[in-house]
C-alpha positions in Angstrom: 218.3 187.4 76.0 216.8 187.7 72.4 218.3 185.1 70.0 218.2 186.2 66.4 217.2 183.9 63.5 220.0 183.3 61.1 218.2 181.0 58.5 218.7 182.2 54.9 215.1 183.2 54.5 215.4 185.7 57.4 218.9 186.8 56.3 218.0 187.4 52.6 214.2 187.8 52.3 214.7 189.7 49.1 216.2 186.5 47.4 213.4 184.1 48.5 212.5 183.1 44.9 216.2 182.5 44.0 216.8 180.5 47.1 213.8 178.3 46.4 214.8 177.8 42.8 218.4 177.0 43.7 217.4 174.5 46.4 215.3 172.6 43.7 217.7 172.9 40.8 221.3 173.2 42.0 222.5 170.1 43.9 225.6 171.9 45.3 223.5 174.7 46.6 221.0 172.4 48.1 223.8 170.5 49.9 225.3 173.7 51.3 221.8 175.0 52.2 221.1 171.8 54.2 224.5 172.0 56.0 224.0 175.7 56.8 220.4 174.9 58.2 221.7 172.1 60.4 224.6 174.2 61.7 222.3 177.2 62.3 219.9 174.8 64.3 222.8 173.6 66.4 224.1 177.1 67.2 220.5 178.2 68.0 220.1 175.3 70.4 223.5 176.2 72.1 222.6 179.8 72.4 219.2 178.9 74.0 221.0 176.7 76.6 219.6 173.4 75.3 223.1 172.1 74.7 226.2 172.8 76.7 229.4 173.3 74.9 232.6 175.3 75.3 232.8 178.9 74.0 235.5 177.9 71.6 233.2 175.3 70.0 230.3 177.7 69.7 232.7 180.3 68.1 234.0 177.7 65.7 230.4 176.7 64.6 229.4 180.4 64.2 232.5 180.9 62.0 231.6 177.9 59.9 228.1 179.1 59.6 229.3 182.5 58.4 231.5 180.9 55.9 228.7 178.9 54.5 226.4 181.9 54.4 229.0 183.8 52.4 229.3 180.9 50.0 225.6 180.6 49.6 225.1 184.3 49.1 227.8 184.2 46.3 225.8 181.5 44.5 222.5 183.5 45.0 224.1 186.7 43.6 225.5 184.8 40.6 222.1 183.2 39.9 220.4 186.6 40.2 222.8 188.2 37.7 222.2 185.5 35.1 218.4 185.9 35.2 
């Protein structure tokens, strides 16, 4: 089974500069980015079989990751439009 990468740099390569800038200059974005990265790592480990959890827990973590990604993308788009 091929497991996809979901880190923001793979998800939004066209916004690499904005992501880098926001991580350095926006504390709220940096906090959300860190939380997203940690959650993505956890989901990745579960999907690889390195951790055993219930399907419900994995689904919950994936939903939380998606919510964070949406929130981060909104901030990225706002940042892009103000440049």
